[in-house]
N, C-alpha and C positions, 0 to 999 in steps of 0.2 A: 498554627505557626506557618507562615509562608514557606512553601517548598522552593528550594533553589534548584533549577534544572541541572541535571547531572553533567550535561555536555558543556556547561558554561566555562569558557576560558576567561570568565569575567571576574573571578575572585582577584581583586586588584593586587593583593600582595604577591600572588603568583604571576599575574600577567605582567607586572612591572619588570620581571626578570627577562622578559622576552620581547620588549619593545625597544625601538631605537631611543637613545638618550634616556634611559630609565632614571638616572640620578636626577635629571632636570625635572621630570614629572613628579618624582617622589618629593623633591623640595617644594614644588608648587603646591602639592596637596598638603604637606606638613604646614605650610604657611596658612592654609585655610582651616586648620583643625579647630573645632569648637567642642564644648562639652555636650554630650548627648542629652542629658537631663539636668534641670535645675530644681532641686527639691525646695518646697516652701513649708510653712507651718501646717497648711491644710491641703495643699495641692502639689502636683508634680507637673513640670513644664518641659515640653520638648523645646530646647533652647532655640535652635535655628529656625524651626517652623513657627514658633510663637503660638503653640497649641498646648493648652493645659487641661487637666482633669483633676477633680478632688481625689484625695487619697482614700476616701471612703465613699462608696456609692452603693445605695441600697444595703444589702447584707455583705458586700464585698469590700475588702481592704487591701491596699497596696502591700505587696510583700517584697518585690524586688524589681529592678529596672536595669537596662543595659542596652547593648547592641547585638542584633542577630548576627550580622556579618560586617565586613569592612570596618573592623575595629579602629576607633580613633577618628573616624570621618563623620560620625553623627548623621549618616544618611539612611540608616537601617535600624531603627530603634524600637524597643519593646518595653512595656511595663506590665507586670503580672499582678493580678488581684485574686484573692481567695476568700471563700466564706470561712467562718471561724473554725469549722471542722474540716475544711479543705475539700469538701465534696463538690462544691460549685466553684468553677475556675473560669477566670476571664483574662484575656490578654488584649492590651491596646498596642497596636503597631502604628508607628508614624515613620513612613519611609519615602524615599525620593526615587521613584522609577523615572527613567528618562522618557518613557511613554506613559503618562499619567492618565488614567481613565477609570473612574470608580465603577462604571457599568461593566467594564471588562474584568475588573478585579472581582466583582460580585459573580459574574458568569463563570470565571475560572474556579473560584472558591466553591460555587455550587457543584461544579463537576467533581472537585476534590472530595467534598463532603459525601456526595452520592457514591463515589467509588470507595471511600474509606469505610462508611458505616453500613453499606449493604442495601439490598433491594427493598427491604421493609421500610426504609427511611421515607418519610413523607414530607414534602415541602408544603408547609401550611401557611406561609406568608412570604411574599416576594414583591415589594412595591416601594415607591418613594415615600419618604417621611421627613420629618423635621430634624435638624441637628443645630445645636448652638443657637436655638431660637429662630432659625430661618427655615421656612417651608421648602419642601422638595429639594433639600440639600444633602440628602442621604438616601441610601438604599437599605432597607431592612428585610432580612430573610430569617425565617424560622423553620426548623426541621424537627419533626416529632418521630417517635418510634425508631430512633437511630440505635445502632448496635443491638439489633434484634429486640427493640422495644425498651432497652434499658436506659437510654439517654434522650434528653432534649438538647439540641444545640442551636445557637442563633448567632447571627452576624450582622454587622452594620458597616457601611462603606461611605466615605466622605472624600471629596476631592477639594483640597484647599490650596490655592495657588499652585505651586509645583509639587505639593505633597499629597500622598494618599494616607488617609486614616482608616485603619481596619480594626474592628472590634470583634472578638470571638468570645462567646460565653457558653459553657457546657456544664451540665449537671444531670443528676438522676431524673428520670421521668416524673417521679413523685414530687420533685421540687421544681417543676416547670415554671411555676410562678416566680420563683427566685431568679431563674435564668432570664426570663423576660424582663423582670424588674431591673436586673443588672444591665442588660443591653439598653433598655429604654432610658434608664438613668444615666448611663454613660453618654448616650447620644444627646440627651437634653442638657446635661451638665458640661459637655464639651465647651471649652472657652477658647476663643481666638483673639490675638492682639488686634487683628483687623478682619472683621467678619465679611468685608467686601470681597475677600479672595475666595469665598465659598462658591463652588460651581453648582448650578442646578443640575440634577442628575435623575435618571430613570433607568430601569432595567432595559438592557439592549434587546431589540427584536431582530429575528433572523428569518430569512426566506431562503429559497434556492436560486442560485445564479443560473442563467442560461448555460447550456452545455459549453464547457470550457475548451479552449484550444489544447490540443494534445501535443506531446513531443517534448524532448528535453531542451533546455536552454544552454547557450554557450556563454561562459564567463569571459568578459573582456577586461580592459584596464579600469582602474578606479576613476571616478568622476572627479576631476581636479577642482571643480567649482564648489564641492561640498565643504563647508566649514563648520566650526563649532557653533555658529549662530544660525545655521540653516538646516538643522536636523529634525525639525518638527514635521512629523508625518501628516500630510494633508488629508486626514480622514475625519468625518464627523464623530464626535465623542459624546459620552454621557447620554446615550440613547436618543440623540437628537435626530437621527435619521436611521432608516432600516438598513441593516447589513444583510448580505446574502452569503451563503456557504458555497464557495467555488469547488471545493473538494475536501477530502479527508486525508490527512497524512498519518500513516501507520508506522510507528517506530518500535524499537525494542522496549521502550518504557511506557508506551501508550499511544492514543490517537489524538490528533489535534485538527482543528478546523482551519481551512484557508478562507479568510474573510475579505470581502470587498464591499464597498458602498453599493447598494442596489442601483442598477441602471448605469453603472460606471465600470464596464468591463475592461476598459483600458486604463483605469486608475490604479491607485495604490492597493496592494494586497498585503494583509498582515496575517501572521500565524501566532496566536497567543500560546505560550508554552507552559506557564505555571501561574500560580495565584499571587505572585509577588511582582508582576509586571514585566516578566521576560517575554519579549515579542520579537519575532523576525518580521521585518518590514521590507517590502519591495516597492520602492517609490519610482515613478517615472523619472528618468535621468534629466537633470536640469540643462545638460548640453547634449545635443544629438538625440538618439533614440535608445531604447532599452530601459532596464530597471536596476536601480542601485540597491544592493542588499545592505541593510543596517541591522544590527542586533542590539536591541535596547534592554537594559538591565537596571538594577538598583545602582544609581550613581555612575553609570558608565554606558557609553554606546561605542560599539566596534563597527567600523566601516569597511566594507568589502568592495569588490569590483562591480562592474555593470554587466548584467546579463542581457543578451540580445532579445530575450522574450521572458515572460514569466515562467519560472521553472515548474516542472511537473511535480505531482505529489510524491512520487518515489525519489525524485531528485532532492526535494526538500527534506524527506525522511533521512537521506544520506547526510545532508547538512546537519540536521539535528543530532544524528548518531555519531557525527564526527568522521564520517567515512567518505565524504565527497572530496575527491582529489583536487577539484577545481577550487574549493573553498578551504584551502589549507592554511591561508594566512590572511590576517586583517591588514589592510593598507594603512589604517590609522585608528587610533583610540582616543576617545574624548572622555575625560574624567570630570565629573561635576562635584563641586564642593557643596557642603550644606549651605554656604552663603550665596550660592547661585553662580559662582565663578566656574567657567569651563576652561579646561586645559586640553589642547589637542597635541598629540605627538604623531607625526607621520613616520611610518616604518612598518616593519613586519612583525605581527603578533602571531605566533604559531599556535594553532588549535591543539595539536597533539602535545606540545610542550607545556601548555598552560592548563589543560583540563584537569 
């Protein structure tokens, strides 16, 4: 299950109490409400995404479905499958991160699996594969000897339009075949209303950036030119170009990589935080100089001010931990509906109040 970062002031029900004109934003979102899932006779369909999966795949059968978070918005959906005895478990996630990238979802899930299941865990597959009948439209990962040899776990990642599809299947090592049959069956039987929205994807590759500039950045005012339609971070996605690691951020909850496109030291820098698409992005300001901070989440982006330079690792750690006095309030919040509609509210969103 995707982990939601603990510092996020992004749980919308909480954040709405802290932004300017919250009633207006709440009304806008209510107007965009859709059902998360539409059950059929033999399949279940993520309504807004137009993505379906049979209710029975290999030895696994659908047991329940719902929303992980953001209840009623249909932007963070799950469907759980079990073997008859419950020993093999699978979950299909269909969610709407505002920074959608299957290669980064695979990368962050890989880190989470290795951390959770221990050093004995072996990654035995990690490559592009087919999904919904289209070649190279998914990343497939398999992990053996997890939990001190007791489990096999596997995952698949697909980027379809604005949506990320994530599949996790786990079971006893002795039933590895069922685990892999479940994952491969789900990837092959995934059905889309429009297969043209499938992105080609591949595992991300990483190098080391040249020695980065040192020193803290200073936060200035918000970039007034940023709007709900200009929030797409200009970074190559889906493994299409090499990224480099500018540095490592160490926080109370873990360590995170500061990533840039290789050969572009003055370009966008991102810091992925969790396996559900939470990303800090520092984009070159569209007016003047400096870097605009945006925090991308499931169904929401928060906009902050413009830093005069890229922040240092310890400064980003303070942002993630909610201890940076400069980044106390968001200048604007953009909420995305499952239907693609974006609503921006300018005002102050308090980190401390909404965490």
